[in-house]
C-alpha positions in Angstrom: 7.0 -3.5 33.3 9.8 -5.6 31.8 8.1 -5.7 28.4 7.8 -1.9 28.3 11.4 -1.5 29.2 12.5 -4.1 26.6 10.5 -2.5 23.8 11.8 1.0 24.8 15.3 -0.3 24.3 14.4 -1.6 20.9 12.9 1.7 19.9 16.0 3.6 21.1 18.3 1.4 19.0 16.1 1.8 16.0 16.1 5.6 15.9 19.4 6.5 17.8 21.3 7.5 14.6 18.5 8.5 12.4 19.0 12.2 12.5 22.8 12.0 11.8 23.3 9.4 9.2 26.5 9.4 7.3 26.8 8.5 3.7 26.3 4.7 3.2 29.4 3.0 1.9 28.7 2.5 -1.8 31.1 -0.4 -1.9 28.8 -2.4 0.4 25.6 -2.0 -1.6 26.3 -2.8 -5.2 23.5 -2.3 -7.7 21.5 -5.2 -9.0 22.3 -6.6 -12.5 19.2 -5.0 -13.9 20.4 -1.6 -12.6 23.8 -2.0 -14.2 22.1 -1.7 -17.6 21.3 2.0 -17.7 21.9 4.9 -20.1 23.8 8.2 -19.6 22.0 11.4 -20.5 24.0 11.5 -23.8 22.9 8.0 -24.7 19.3 8.8 -24.0 19.4 11.9 -26.1 20.5 9.8 -29.1 17.1 8.0 -29.3 14.8 9.9 -31.7 11.4 9.1 -33.2 11.2 11.1 -36.4 8.0 9.6 -37.6 6.1 11.5 -35.0 8.2 14.6 -35.3 9.5 14.1 -31.7 12.8 13.5 -30.1 13.6 12.3 -26.6 16.1 15.1 -25.9 13.7 17.9 -27.0 12.4 19.9 -24.1 8.7 20.8 -24.1 6.5 22.6 -21.7 4.1 20.8 -19.5 0.7 20.8 -21.2 -2.5 21.4 -19.4 -3.8 18.1 -20.8 -1.9 14.9 -21.8 -2.1 13.2 -25.2 -4.6 10.3 -25.2 -5.6 7.7 -27.8 -7.6 9.3 -30.6 -5.8 12.7 -30.2 -4.0 14.0 -33.3 -0.7 14.0 -31.5 -1.0 10.3 -30.4 2.1 8.4 -31.5 1.6 6.6 -34.8 1.7 2.8 -35.1 5.2 3.0 -36.6 6.4 5.1 -33.7 5.2 2.5 -31.2 6.9 -0.2 -33.2 10.1 1.7 -33.2 9.8 2.3 -29.5 9.2 -1.4 -29.0 12.4 -2.2 -30.9 14.4 0.1 -28.6 12.9 -1.8 -25.7 14.0 -5.2 -27.1 10.3 -6.2 -27.5 9.1 -5.3 -24.0 6.2 -3.2 -25.1 2.7 -4.8 -24.5 -0.5 -3.3 -25.9 -3.3 -3.6 -23.4 -5.8 -6.4 -23.7 -8.2 -6.5 -20.8 -7.7 -9.9 -19.1 -11.4 -10.9 -19.3 -11.5 -10.2 -23.1 -11.5 -14.0 -23.9 -15.0 -14.0 -22.5 -16.1 -11.7 -25.3 -14.6 -13.4 -28.3 -17.4 -15.7 -29.3 -21.1 -16.3 -28.8 -20.1 -19.2 -26.5 -17.9 -17.2 -24.2 -19.8 -18.2 -21.0 -18.8 -21.8 -21.5 -15.4 -21.2 -23.0 -12.7 -22.9 -20.9 -10.5 -19.8 -20.7 -13.4 -17.7 -19.6 -14.4 -20.3 -17.0 -10.9 -20.3 -15.6 -10.9 -16.5 -15.4 -14.3 -16.4 -13.7 -13.4 -19.0 -11.1 -10.2 -17.2 -10.1 -11.4 -13.7 -10.5 -11.0 -12.8 -6.8 -7.6 -14.4 -6.6 -4.9 -11.7 -6.2 -2.3 -13.7 -8.2 -4.5 -13.4 -11.4 -4.3 -9.6 -11.4 -0.8 -9.3 -10.1 0.6 -11.3 -13.0 -1.3 -9.3 -15.6 0.5 -6.3 -17.0 -2.4 -3.8 -16.3 -5.0 -5.4 -14.1 -5.5 -3.9 -10.6 -7.4 -4.6 -7.4 -9.7 -1.6 -7.4 -11.6 -2.3 -10.6 -14.3 0.3 -9.7 -11.9 3.0 -10.7 -11.0 1.3 -14.0 -14.7 1.5 -14.8 -15.4 -2.2 -14.6 -15.6 -2.2 -18.4 -14.4 -5.8 -19.0 -15.4 -8.3 -16.3 -16.3 -11.9 -16.8 -20.0 -11.9 -17.8 -21.2 -13.4 -14.5 -19.4 -10.5 -12.7 -20.2 -7.7 -15.1 -22.0 -4.8 -13.2 -25.7 -4.9 -13.9 -26.0 -1.3 -12.6 -24.0 -0.1 -15.6 -26.2 -2.0 -18.0 -23.2 -3.8 -19.5 -23.8 -7.3 -18.2 -22.1 -9.6 -20.7 -22.3 -7.1 -23.5 -19.0 -5.3 -23.9 -15.3 -5.3 -23.2 -13.5 -2.0 -23.6 -10.2 -0.5 -22.4 -11.9 1.7 -19.8 -9.4 3.3 -17.4 -6.5 1.0 -18.3 -3.2 2.2 -19.8 -2.9 1.9 -23.6 0.5 0.3 -23.4 2.8 -1.3 -20.9 6.6 -1.7 -20.7 7.4 -5.0 -19.0 10.7 -3.7 -17.6 13.6 -6.0 -16.9 16.3 -3.2 -16.9 16.7 0.4 -15.8 17.5 1.2 -19.5 13.9 0.3 -20.4 12.5 2.6 -17.7 14.7 5.5 -18.9 13.5 5.0 -22.5 9.9 4.8 -21.4 10.2 8.1 -19.4 11.8 9.9 -22.3 9.3 8.6 -24.7 6.4 9.8 -22.5 8.1 13.2 -22.2 8.6 13.5 -26.0 4.9 12.6 -26.7 3.2 14.3 -23.8 1.9 10.9 -22.5 0.6 10.2 -19.0 2.7 7.7 -17.2 1.7 5.2 -14.5 3.6 2.6 -12.5 2.4 -0.8 -11.6 4.1 -3.5 -9.5 1.3 -5.7 -8.1 -1.8 -3.4 -8.5 -2.5 -3.9 -4.8 -4.0 -0.4 -4.3 -7.4 0.4 -3.0 -7.5 3.7 -4.9 -6.1 2.4 -8.3 -3.2 4.8 -8.3 -1.3 2.2 -10.5 -3.6 2.7 -13.5 -4.8 5.5 -15.7 -6.6 5.7 -19.0 -4.5 5.9 -22.1 -1.3 6.0 -20.1 2.1 4.4 -20.7 2.4 1.9 -17.9 5.8 0.9 -16.4 5.4 -2.6 -15.0 8.1 -3.2 -12.4 6.9 -6.6 -11.1 9.7 -8.6 -12.7 12.6 -6.6 -11.3 13.5 -9.6 -9.2 16.5 -10.7 -11.2 18.6 -11.1 -8.1 15.6 -10.6 -5.8 17.4 -9.7 -2.5 20.9 -9.3 -1.3 21.8 -9.8 2.3 24.4 -7.3 3.3 25.8 -5.2 6.2 25.5 -1.4 6.6 28.0 0.8 8.5 27.0 4.3 9.6 28.1 6.5 12.4 29.7 3.5 14.2 26.5 1.5 14.0 26.7 -1.8 12.2 23.8 -4.1 11.3 22.1 -6.3 8.7 20.3 -4.7 5.8 18.6 -5.9 2.7 18.6 -4.6 -0.9 15.2 -5.1 -2.5 14.3 -5.0 -6.1 11.2 -3.2 -7.1 9.3 -6.4 -7.8 9.9 -8.1 -4.5 6.8 -8.9 -2.5 6.2 -9.2 1.2 6.2 -13.0 1.4 9.6 -13.1 -0.4 11.1 -10.6 2.1 9.8 -12.5 5.1 11.1 -15.8 3.7 14.6 -14.3 3.3 14.5 -12.8 6.8 13.7 -16.2 8.3 16.5 -17.8 6.3 19.0 -15.3 7.7 17.6 -15.1 11.2 16.6 -11.4 11.0 13.4 -9.4 11.1 12.4 -7.0 8.3 9.6 -4.5 8.6 6.8 -5.2 6.1 3.0 -5.4 5.9 0.5 -8.1 6.7 -0.6 -8.6 3.0 1.3 -11.5 1.4 1.4 -10.2 -2.1 2.1 -6.5 -1.6 5.1 -5.1 -3.3 7.2 -3.9 -0.5 9.1 -1.0 -1.9 6.4 0.4 -4.1 3.4 2.3 -2.8 3.7 0.4 0.5 7.0 1.8 1.7 6.7 5.0 -0.3 3.3 5.7 1.3 4.6 5.0 4.8 4.0 1.3 5.3 2.4 0.1 8.5 3.3 -3.3 9.9 2.4 -5.8 12.6 5.7 -4.7 14.0 5.0 -0.9 13.8 4.3 -0.6 17.5 7.9 -1.3 18.3 9.7 -0.4 15.1 7.6 2.2 13.4 6.8 2.4 9.7 8.6 0.8 6.8 9.6 4.2 5.4 11.5 4.9 8.6 14.0 2.1 7.9 15.1 3.0 4.3 18.9 3.6 4.0 19.1 4.4 0.3 16.9 4.5 -2.9 17.8 3.9 -6.5 15.4 5.4 -9.0 14.8 6.9 -12.4 13.7 10.5 -12.1 11.0 12.3 -14.1 13.7 13.4 -16.5 14.9 9.8 -17.2 18.1 10.1 -15.1 19.1 7.0 -13.0 20.4 8.1 -9.6 20.8 6.7 -6.0 19.8 8.9 -3.1 20.3 8.8 0.6 20.6 11.2 3.5 23.6 13.0 2.0 23.1 12.5 -1.8 19.9 14.3 -3.1 18.4 14.4 0.5 15.3 16.2 -0.8 14.3 13.2 -2.9 15.3 10.8 -0.2 13.0 12.7 2.2 10.1 12.9 -0.2 10.0 9.2 -1.4 10.0 7.9 2.2 6.3 8.5 2.8 5.3 11.1 0.1 3.5 8.6 -2.0 4.3 5.9 -4.6 4.6 6.7 -8.3 5.1 10.4 -7.5 8.8 11.4 -7.4 10.2 8.8 -9.7 10.3 5.1 -10.6 12.0 3.3 -7.8 14.1 0.3 -8.9 15.5 -0.8 -5.5 15.9 0.2 -1.9 18.3 -0.7 0.9 16.4 -1.2 4.1 17.5 -2.0 7.7 16.9 -5.4 9.2 16.8 -6.3 12.9 17.5 -9.3 15.1 15.2 -12.2 15.0 12.6 -12.0 17.9 10.0 -14.1 19.5 6.4 -13.3 18.7 3.1 -14.3 20.4 -0.2 -14.1 18.6 -3.9 -14.4 19.4 -6.8 -15.1 17.1 -10.4 -15.5 17.8 -13.9 -15.1 16.3 -17.1 -14.2 18.0 -20.7 -13.6 16.9 -23.6 -12.1 18.7 -26.6 -14.3 19.7 -29.7 -14.4 21.9 -27.5 -14.6 25.0 -24.6 -12.4 23.8 -26.6 -9.4 22.6 -25.4 -6.6 20.4 -25.4 -4.2 23.3 -23.1 -6.6 25.2 -20.9 -6.9 22.1 -20.4 -3.1 22.1 -19.8 -3.1 25.8 -17.0 -5.7 25.1 -15.6 -3.5 22.4 -15.6 -0.6 24.9 -13.7 -2.6 27.4 -11.1 -3.5 24.7 -10.7 0.0 23.4 -10.3 1.3 27.0 -7.0 -0.6 27.0 -5.7 0.4 23.5 -3.1 2.8 24.9 -1.8 0.1 27.3 -1.6 -2.6 24.7 0.0 -0.3 22.1 2.6 0.9 24.6 3.5 -2.8 25.2 4.4 -3.0 21.5 1.2 -4.9 20.5 -0.7 -4.6 17.3 -4.1 -5.9 16.5 -6.0 -6.2 13.2 -9.7 -7.0 13.3 -13.0 -6.8 11.4 -16.5 -6.1 12.5 -19.2 -7.0 9.9 -22.9 -7.8 9.7 -23.8 -11.5 9.1 -26.6 -12.3 6.6 -28.9 -13.1 9.5 -28.3 -9.7 11.1 -25.9 -10.6 13.8 -22.5 -9.0 14.4 -19.4 -11.0 13.6 -16.0 -9.9 15.1 -12.9 -11.5 13.6 -9.6 -10.9 15.3 -7.4 -11.7 12.3 -4.3 -11.5 14.4 -3.3 -9.8 17.7 0.5 -9.6 17.4 2.8 -9.2 20.5 6.4 -8.9 19.3 9.2 -9.7 21.7 6.8 -11.3 24.1 6.4 -14.8 25.5 3.1 -16.5 25.7 3.0 -16.3 29.4 3.8 -12.6 29.4 1.1 -12.0 26.8 -1.5 -14.0 28.8 -0.7 -12.0 31.9 -1.0 -8.7 30.1 -4.5 -9.5 28.7 -5.9 -11.1 31.8 -7.7 -8.0 33.0 -9.5 -7.7 29.7 -10.3 -11.4 29.5 -11.7 -11.2 33.1 -13.9 -8.3 32.1 -15.1 -10.1 29.0 -15.9 -13.2 31.0 -18.1 -11.0 33.2 -19.9 -9.7 30.1 -20.4 -13.2 28.8 -18.2 -12.9 25.8 -18.1 -16.3 24.1 -14.4 -16.4 23.2 -12.1 -19.3 22.8 -8.8 -17.7 21.6 -6.0 -19.4 19.9 -2.7 -18.2 21.5 0.6 -19.3 20.2 4.3 -18.3 20.7 6.8 -18.4 17.8 10.5 -18.1 17.8 10.5 -15.8 14.6 8.3 -13.3 13.0 7.8 -15.1 9.7 6.0 -18.1 11.2 3.8 -15.9 13.3 2.9 -13.8 10.3 2.3 -16.9 8.0 -0.1 -18.4 10.5 -1.9 -15.2 11.4 -2.4 -13.5 8.0 -3.9 -15.8 5.3 -4.0 -14.5 1.7 -7.0 -12.3 1.2 -9.4 -12.3 -1.7 -9.4 -9.1 -3.8 -12.9 -7.6 -3.5 -13.5 -5.2 -6.4 -17.1 -3.9 -5.8 -16.3 -1.7 -2.8 -15.4 1.8 -1.6 -13.8 2.8 1.6 -12.8 5.8 3.9 -10.5 5.8 6.9 -9.3 7.9 9.8 -6.5 8.1 12.4 -7.8 8.4 16.0 -4.9 9.9 17.9 -3.6 9.2 21.4 -5.2 12.3 22.8 -8.6 11.1 21.7 -8.3 7.5 22.7 -6.6 8.2 26.1 -9.4 10.5 27.2 -12.5 8.6 28.6 -15.0 11.1 27.2 -13.6 11.4 23.7 -12.9 7.7 23.6 -16.6 7.0 24.3 -17.7 9.5 21.7 -15.4 7.8 19.2 -16.8 4.3 19.9 -20.3 5.8 19.6 -19.5 7.3 16.2 -17.9 4.0 15.1 -21.0 2.1 16.1 -23.3 4.6 14.5 -21.5 4.1 11.1 -21.6 0.3 11.5 -25.3 0.4 12.4 -26.0 2.5 9.3 -24.5 -0.2 7.1 -20.8 0.1 6.9 -18.3 -2.7 7.6 -15.3 -2.0 9.7 -11.6 -2.9 9.7 -9.6 -1.6 12.7 -6.0 -1.6 13.9 -4.7 -0.9 17.4 -1.3 0.4 16.5 1.2 3.1 17.6 4.5 4.6 16.4 7.2 4.1 19.1 9.1 6.8 21.0 11.6 8.5 18.6 9.6 7.9 15.4 8.2 11.4 15.4 11.8 12.7 15.1 12.6 10.9 11.9 12.9 13.4 9.0 10.8 12.0 6.2 7.6 12.7 4.4 5.3 10.4 6.4 2.1 12.0 7.5 2.8 13.3 11.0 -0.7 12.0 12.1 0.8 8.5 11.9 3.1 9.4 14.8 0.3 9.9 17.3 -2.2 7.2 16.2 -3.6 4.6 18.6 -6.6 3.5 16.4 -6.6 3.3 12.7 -10.2 2.7 11.5 -11.5 1.9 8.0 -15.1 1.9 7.0 -16.2 0.3 3.8 -19.3 -0.6 1.8 -19.8 -3.3 -0.7 -22.6 -4.2 -3.2 -23.4 -7.1 -5.5 -23.1 -7.0 -9.3 -26.9 -6.6 -9.7 -27.2 -3.5 -7.6 -28.8 -0.5 -9.4 -26.7 2.6 -9.9 -28.9 4.5 -7.4 -27.9 2.1 -4.6 -24.2 2.4 -5.3 -24.5 6.2 -5.4 -26.4 6.2 -2.1 -23.7 4.1 -0.5 -21.0 6.4 -1.8 -22.8 9.5 -0.6 -23.3 8.0 2.9 -19.6 7.1 3.1 -18.2 10.4 2.0 -20.8 13.0 3.0 -22.4 11.5 6.2 -20.3 8.8 7.9 -16.7 9.9 7.4 -17.4 13.5 8.5 -18.5 12.2 11.9 -15.1 10.6 12.4 -13.3 13.7 11.1 -15.2 15.9 13.6 -13.9 13.8 16.5 -10.3 13.9 15.3 -9.5 17.5 14.2 -6.0 17.9 12.8 -5.5 14.2 12.2 -5.6 12.5 8.8 -5.7 9.2 7.0 -3.4 6.7 5.3 -3.1 7.5 1.6 -3.3 3.9 0.5 -6.8 3.2 2.0 -8.4 6.6 2.3 -11.4 7.7 0.3 -10.6 9.0 -3.1 -12.3 12.3 -2.3 -9.6 12.8 0.4 -6.6 12.3 -1.9 -6.8 15.9 -3.1 -6.4 17.0 0.5 -2.7 17.4 1.3 -3.4 18.0 4.9 -5.4 14.8 5.2 -3.0 12.4 3.6 0.4 14.2 4.1 -0.2 16.4 7.1 1.1 19.9 7.8 3.6 20.8 5.1 2.9 17.7 3.1 4.9 16.5 0.1 5.6 20.1 -1.0 7.5 20.9 2.2 10.8 21.0 0.3 9.5 21.9 -3.1 10.7 18.5 -4.4 8.1 18.4 -7.2 9.0 21.8 -8.5 12.7 21.0 -8.5 12.7 17.5 -9.7 9.4 17.0 -11.5 6.9 14.3 -10.7 6.4 11.0 -12.4 2.7 11.4 -13.1 3.2 14.8 -14.8 6.8 14.3 -16.1 9.3 17.1 -16.5 12.4 17.5 -18.5 14.6 19.4 -16.1 15.9 18.5 -12.6 
């Protein structure tokens, strides 16, 4: 098959030199201006906070508990003020974004509150706020617009409190400010969290009473387009500031006629939890994960030092940050990431809904015919992202958000899916697909992945179904049966047909090894409305974690899940989210400290 051979060549080029990278020429990748402003250890040590009896250079043991608002050791107001002066006024005390709705007896008709309410599910609203996040369930939902306030908590329109938000935020525009924030948190035993966009299903970018480092505005120069040179291989690369988002990266790639690996979500921060957690992409079936293409990383460590790491300089940190989890091993300020030649892309979109003639049994027969070809489609380099939900009238709705065929013409794509389309025709599948060919990835992505609303009243769990399960007819049928069972019980589904290409498993980084053998990545989720009683929410949560997800796990022993969209009960399982060995494989946390705990020594 010509398409298979062509994608195999792409994969070979991608990974040929990955195990023997030489040091990247530092003269090529100059730091951004915001990185030029950083402090030496000696300069950091000169900053003291005598009012609180603490100094930034003083070592202290890691406490069993952090200091929180109301504790006797919590920094005094004058200490916070002095800290703000050292930051050139970048310190922000948290005010929940819906608080204007609670400032008067007429809040429900107040213009500011009305504007907040009407745009509450718009991702831009929360991205541009210093502390707001996507997964408000884990914040406690303690300050929502009154019409959204959760009735099951008995708080509807009554209160607005800090909940699980950080106490203060540093709106960083330079590395110096990050260094000072880390040292301040060390000196006062404060929890630290890192937020770029807040696009995180598990709310890892927030934490009660913490000091929040907000990296969203580290876009001073946005992106540099440069060339890398290593082991005789030359190619384009990009340097990305911590605040750069997917849509900005893709726009740059189109401008320079290259392709950059990124996610489908428009507003995701590309070098935060996305790349640091692995980072799957509509291009993953031919190029692998975003973390596989990182050439160097600049960061502030848990001790406050500013360093740049790659395969030869601090290789342990370089290994851990590429897949070991965002906000864990330091505060990343920029990354250098490979780019690839521009390529043509063909996409397909469609929607279908069951009816009297297209019954639900026929629908699942159609899904079986599709999943029967998952291995074939993934090995062609294809990627598909689709949903299956219940309609209000009890029908099944299937939305193929985008089926992406990189490096494939429309005629090649139509030929490859013809056997499936023929089978679906025999089953009476009412499908009228939209198939288009593009000469670059940006345009295919822009048409295929519209900006999504941020649903806040939901929980999810997910699982990787490996090749061995999907390629076997018996286990494949059992998997589809388990998926249907969960759906029939009330879950909604998001699914991806995706693979990692040949050679990806040989890359030495902290990505969960289960990613390397996946053919189906499936997410189950539940939602509820704001008037739902607490008993209903608890029942949904128990079903998700104690009944439904275990059935998927039983069919996929030794596999795992994606740390950014798994269930929160799985995040404590190193095996589930990091795989064998996990993030502690090289003892990086013990040697270097971790950002969420903070440590003074390297």
